[in-house]
C-alpha positions in Angstrom: 0.0 0.0 0.0 1.6 3.4 -1.2 1.3 6.4 1.4 -1.6 7.9 -0.4 -3.7 4.9 0.0 -2.4 4.5 3.5 -3.6 8.3 4.2 -7.0 7.6 2.8 -7.4 4.6 5.0 -6.5 6.3 7.9 -9.2 9.2 7.5 -11.8 6.8 6.0 -13.2 6.7 9.5 -13.7 10.1 10.0 -15.7 10.9 6.8 -18.2 9.7 4.6 -18.8 11.4 0.8 -22.2 12.8 0.1 -23.7 14.5 -3.1 -23.0 17.9 -0.8 -19.5 17.2 0.0 -17.6 15.8 3.0 -19.9 15.0 5.9 -18.1 14.6 9.5 -19.5 11.1 11.0 -17.6 11.2 14.2 -18.2 13.7 17.2 -14.9 15.3 18.4 -14.1 17.3 15.1 -16.1 20.3 15.9 -13.6 22.8 14.6 -14.1 21.4 11.1 -16.0 24.9 10.0 -12.9 26.8 11.3 -10.6 24.5 9.3 -12.7 24.6 6.1 -12.8 28.5 6.6 -8.6 28.1 6.7 -8.8 26.0 3.3 -11.4 28.3 1.7 -9.1 31.3 2.4 -6.0 29.6 0.9 -4.4 29.7 4.3 -4.2 26.0 4.9 -4.2 23.1 2.0 -6.9 20.5 3.0 -4.2 17.6 3.4 -2.9 19.8 6.4 -6.1 20.3 7.9 -6.5 16.4 7.6 -3.4 16.2 9.3 -4.2 18.6 12.0 -7.4 16.9 12.6 -5.8 13.5 13.0 -3.6 15.0 15.4 -6.3 16.6 17.4 -8.0 13.2 17.4 -4.8 11.8 19.1 -5.0 14.5 21.5 -8.5 15.1 23.2 -9.1 18.6 24.3 -6.6 20.1 22.1 -8.0 22.7 19.8 -7.5 22.4 16.2 -5.8 25.8 15.6 -3.1 24.5 18.2 -2.5 21.2 16.1 -2.3 23.4 12.9 0.3 25.5 14.9 2.1 22.5 16.4 2.5 21.0 13.0 4.0 24.0 11.7 1.3 25.0 9.1 0.7 28.6 10.9 2.3 30.3 13.5 0.2 30.3 16.7 -0.2 34.2 16.3 -1.6 33.8 12.8 -4.1 31.1 14.0 -5.5 33.4 16.9 -5.8 36.5 14.1 -7.5 34.2 11.6 -9.7 32.8 14.5 -11.0 36.2 15.6 -11.6 37.1 11.9 -13.6 34.0 11.6 -15.7 34.5 14.8 -16.6 37.8 13.5 -18.2 36.4 10.4 -21.9 35.7 10.5 -22.0 33.3 7.6 -19.2 31.0 6.5 -19.4 30.0 2.9 -18.1 26.7 2.1 
C-alpha cells in the first residue's frame, strides 16, 4: 500500500462522502468549519487540515488551531488572528 492509500485509509473512519461534499461522521471534530474556512481562504491546504484533525483526534481537548500551529502550518499568532476574523463572520460560505 502506498502512502497515499494509507493516508486515505486512516481518514476513512472520519468521513463519508455525500452529494453535498464531506460529512463528519464522528464527534470530536467540532472545529471543522474553522478548518474549512482556513482552506477556503487559502491559508491551509486540505491535506494539512486533515493532518491537524488526526493530531487533534489523538489529543483530546486540544483545539484544531493548536494542532495546526504545532505542526508548523501556521504560527500561533496567525491562527489567533484568523480565528478572530472567522469568529466575527455571521455566515461562513463553504
